[in-house]
C-alpha positions as CSV (number, residue, x, y, z in Angstrom):
1,M,0.0,0.0,0.0
2,P,1.2,3.6,-0.6
3,Y,2.5,5.6,2.4
4,E,3.0,9.3,2.8
5,F,5.9,9.5,5.2
6,I,7.8,6.1,4.8
7,L,9.2,4.0,2.0
8,T,9.0,0.2,2.1
9,E,10.8,-2.5,0.1
10,T,11.9,-6.1,0.5
11,R,15.5,-7.2,0.4
12,R,15.3,-11.0,0.0
13,R,13.7,-12.1,3.3
14,V,14.1,-8.7,5.0
15,G,11.4,-6.0,5.1
16,L,13.0,-2.5,5.0
17,I,11.2,0.6,6.2
18,T,12.8,4.0,5.6
19,L,11.5,7.1,7.4
20,N,11.0,9.7,4.8
21,R,10.5,13.3,6.1
22,P,14.0,14.5,5.3
23,Q,12.9,18.2,5.2
24,V,12.3,18.0,9.0
25,M,15.0,15.4,9.8
26,N,12.4,12.6,9.9
27,A,10.5,14.2,12.8
28,L,7.9,11.7,14.0
29,N,4.4,13.0,13.5
30,H,1.4,10.8,14.4
31,Q,0.8,9.7,10.8
32,L,4.4,8.6,10.3
33,V,4.3,6.5,13.5
34,I,1.1,4.9,12.3
35,E,2.6,4.1,8.9
36,V,5.6,2.5,10.5
37,M,3.5,0.3,12.7
38,D,1.2,-0.6,9.8
39,A,4.2,-1.6,7.7
40,L,5.7,-3.7,10.5
41,E,2.5,-5.5,11.0
42,D,2.2,-6.2,7.3
43,F,5.7,-7.6,7.1
44,D,5.0,-9.6,10.3
45,K,2.2,-11.4,8.5
46,D,4.2,-12.1,5.4
47,N,5.7,-15.7,5.5
48,D,8.4,-14.6,3.1
49,I,9.8,-12.1,5.5
50,G,11.9,-13.2,8.4
51,A,13.1,-9.9,9.9
52,M,12.7,-6.2,9.5
53,V,14.9,-3.1,9.4
54,I,13.9,0.5,10.2
55,T,16.2,3.3,9.0
56,G,16.3,7.0,8.2
57,N,19.0,8.8,6.3
58,E,22.6,9.6,7.0
59,K,21.8,12.9,8.8
60,A,19.0,11.6,10.9
61,F,17.2,8.4,11.9
62,A,14.6,10.7,13.5
63,A,15.4,13.9,15.3
64,G,12.4,13.7,17.6
65,A,8.7,14.0,17.7
66,D,6.9,16.7,15.6
67,I,6.6,19.3,18.4
68,K,4.4,21.6,16.3
69,E,1.8,18.9,16.2
70,M,1.5,18.8,20.0
71,A,2.7,22.2,21.3
72,D,-0.7,23.8,21.9
73,Q,-2.5,20.7,23.2
74,S,-3.9,20.6,26.8
75,A,-3.3,17.7,29.1
76,Q,-6.9,16.5,28.4
77,Q,-6.4,16.8,24.7
78,I,-3.1,15.0,24.6
79,T,-4.5,12.3,26.9
80,E,-7.6,11.8,24.8
81,S,-5.7,11.7,21.5
82,D,-3.2,9.3,23.1
83,H,-0.8,9.5,20.2
84,V,1.9,7.8,22.2
85,A,-0.1,4.6,22.3
86,A,0.8,3.9,18.7
87,F,4.4,3.2,19.7
88,A,3.1,0.3,21.8
89,R,2.1,-1.6,18.7
90,I,5.7,-2.5,18.0
91,M,5.6,-4.7,21.2
92,N,3.3,-7.1,19.4
93,I,5.6,-7.7,16.4
94,R,6.7,-11.3,16.6
95,K,9.6,-11.2,14.2
96,P,12.9,-9.4,15.0
97,V,13.1,-5.6,14.2
98,I,16.5,-3.9,13.8
99,A,17.1,-0.2,13.8
100,A,19.8,1.1,11.5
101,V,20.7,4.5,12.9
102,S,22.8,7.3,11.5
103,G,22.9,10.9,12.6
104,Y,20.4,12.1,15.2
105,A,18.2,9.6,17.1
106,L,16.6,12.0,19.6
107,G,13.5,12.1,21.7
108,G,10.8,10.0,19.9
109,G,13.5,8.9,17.4
110,C,15.6,7.4,20.2
111,E,12.5,5.8,21.7
112,L,11.6,4.2,18.3
113,A,15.2,2.9,18.0
114,M,15.1,1.5,21.5
115,S,11.7,-0.2,20.8
116,C,13.5,-2.3,18.2
117,D,15.1,-5.5,19.2
118,M,18.6,-4.5,18.1
119,I,20.4,-1.3,16.9
120,V,23.2,-1.0,14.3
121,A,24.6,2.5,14.5
122,S,26.8,4.5,12.1
123,E,29.8,6.3,13.6
124,S,27.9,9.6,13.3
125,A,24.9,8.4,15.4
126,K,23.8,10.5,18.4
127,F,21.3,9.2,20.9
128,G,19.4,11.5,23.4
129,Q,16.2,12.3,25.2
130,P,16.1,16.1,25.2
131,E,12.5,16.4,26.3
132,I,13.5,18.1,29.5
133,T,14.6,21.2,27.5
134,I,10.9,21.7,26.4
135,G,9.4,21.1,29.8
136,V,8.3,17.4,29.5
137,I,9.8,13.9,29.9
138,P,9.9,11.1,27.4
139,G,6.5,9.5,27.0
140,A,7.0,6.6,24.6
141,G,9.3,4.4,26.8
142,G,12.3,6.6,27.0
143,T,12.7,6.6,30.8
144,Q,12.2,2.8,31.0
145,R,14.0,1.3,28.0
146,L,16.9,3.7,28.4
147,T,17.4,2.8,32.1
148,H,17.3,-1.0,31.2
149,A,19.8,-0.4,28.4
150,V,22.4,2.0,29.9
151,G,21.8,1.9,33.7
152,K,20.3,4.3,36.1
153,A,23.2,6.8,36.4
154,V,23.6,7.5,32.7
155,A,19.8,7.4,32.1
156,M,19.3,10.0,34.8
157,E,21.9,12.3,33.2
158,M,20.3,11.9,29.8
159,I,16.7,12.4,31.0
160,L,17.4,15.2,33.5
161,N,20.2,17.1,31.8
162,N,20.0,16.3,28.1
163,R,23.2,14.3,27.8
164,T,23.6,12.9,24.3
165,L,25.5,9.7,23.7
166,S,27.8,9.3,20.8
167,A,27.7,6.1,18.8
168,Q,30.8,4.9,20.6
169,E,29.4,5.7,24.1
170,A,26.1,4.0,23.1
171,N,28.1,0.9,22.2
172,Q,30.1,1.1,25.4
173,F,26.9,1.3,27.6
174,G,25.1,-1.5,25.7
175,L,22.5,0.6,23.9
176,V,23.6,-0.6,20.4
177,N,24.9,-3.9,19.0
178,R,27.7,-2.5,16.9
179,V,29.1,0.7,15.3
180,M,29.9,0.9,11.6
181,P,31.3,3.5,9.2
182,A,28.5,5.7,7.7
183,D,28.7,3.9,4.3
184,Q,28.3,0.5,5.9
185,Y,25.8,0.7,8.7
186,L,22.7,0.0,6.7
187,N,24.2,-2.9,4.8
188,E,25.4,-4.3,8.2
189,A,21.9,-4.1,9.6
190,L,20.4,-5.7,6.5
191,K,23.1,-8.5,6.7
192,L,22.2,-9.1,10.4
193,A,18.5,-9.2,9.6
194,E,19.1,-11.6,6.7
195,E,21.2,-13.9,8.9
196,I,18.4,-14.0,11.5
197,A,15.8,-14.5,8.8
198,S,17.7,-17.6,7.8
199,R,17.2,-19.2,11.2
200,A,14.3,-21.5,12.3
201,P,11.3,-19.1,12.2
202,I,9.3,-20.4,15.2
203,A,12.4,-20.6,17.4
204,V,13.4,-17.0,16.4
205,R,9.9,-15.7,17.4
206,V,10.0,-17.6,20.7
207,G,13.5,-16.5,21.5
208,K,12.7,-12.9,20.9
209,R,9.6,-13.1,23.2
210,M,11.6,-14.7,26.0
211,V,14.4,-12.2,25.9
212,N,11.9,-9.4,26.0
213,Q,10.3,-11.0,29.0
214,A,13.5,-11.0,30.9
215,H,12.8,-7.6,32.4
216,E,9.1,-8.3,33.0
217,L,9.0,-11.6,34.9
218,S,10.8,-12.8,38.1
219,L,13.8,-15.0,37.4
220,T,12.0,-18.0,38.7
221,D,8.9,-17.4,36.5
222,A,11.0,-16.6,33.5
223,L,13.1,-19.7,33.9
224,R,10.0,-21.8,34.2
225,E,8.5,-20.4,31.0
226,E,11.8,-20.7,29.1
227,R,12.0,-24.3,30.0
228,Q,8.5,-25.0,28.9
229,E,9.0,-23.1,25.6
230,F,12.2,-25.2,25.0
231,Y,10.1,-28.4,25.5
232,N,7.3,-27.0,23.3
233,L,9.6,-26.6,20.4
234,F,10.1,-30.3,20.3
235,S,6.6,-30.5,18.8
236,T,7.8,-28.6,15.7
237,E,9.0,-30.0,12.4
238,D,11.8,-27.5,12.5
239,Q,13.2,-29.0,15.6
240,K,13.3,-32.4,14.0
241,E,14.8,-31.0,10.8
242,G,17.4,-28.9,12.7
243,M,18.7,-31.7,14.9
244,K,18.7,-34.2,12.0
245,A,20.6,-31.8,9.9
246,F,23.2,-31.3,12.7
247,V,23.7,-35.0,13.0
248,E,24.0,-35.4,9.2
249,K,26.3,-32.4,9.0
250,R,24.2,-30.5,6.5
251,Q,22.3,-27.2,6.3
252,P,18.7,-27.4,7.7
253,N,15.7,-26.7,5.4
254,W,13.4,-24.8,7.7
255,K,9.6,-25.0,7.1
256,G,8.4,-22.7,9.8
257,K,6.2,-25.5,11.2
C-alpha cells in the first residue's frame, strides 16, 4: 500500500522501512508512526519475510517528535488523542526488528530505535532524550527502556540534563549492538537481519519473546517459562529437521512448522 511518510521494500527475506520526512529530519508526526506500525504488521504477517529493518538517512534516523503537532494541546487533549499509544504496537511484532541508525536519534527517534530488538549504528549516530529542554519527559518508553539499556546513572543524566551519547558511548553502555562506518551501517543491519531470517522461524519468534520478558518476569517465573518453551519446540517440524541436519552435517531446510 502507498505511504505518505515512509518507504518500504523487501531485500530477499528482509522488510526494509525508511522514514521519509527529510525536510524535518524525519520528525515523528502521528501519521508517520502509524505508517511504521502498519508496515511492520504487514511484514510480520508475510511468511516470506523473516526480519525487518527500520532506518532513516545519514543525517537523521529521527530527530524527535513533531513538536508543532502537540505544542498547543492541553493535558486533556493529549490524553484523549493518546498519540503515544501507537508506539506500543511494536511490542506485538513477533519477528525481529533492527534499527539502522545514522545521525540524530533524539526524543521519539531514540524511543523508536530502543523499541526495536537491536540497533546497528553508524559512527555519526547520536542518541538522546532532550524532552527536559521543552518542559516534559519522554512518553514513549524513553525513561524505562533507556534505564534498562544503559543503567540508572547514565539514564538520569540523559533524561534530566539532556546528555547525548555518541555512537561509541552507546556501544560502550550496551545501547547498540555495533558501530559501523557511515557507508556500511545499513548494509550491516540488513546483513544481520538476513542472517536472523535464515534461522528457524518459530524458534526465532519464541527466542525474541523470551528475551523481552527477561525484564518483566521474576527470574523463577522466566526460567520456568523458558524451560516450557524449550520443551514445546520439540513439537515442531523445524526441531526435528534442525537436529537431524546437525547429525547429518548439512544445512537445515526450515519450514516454519
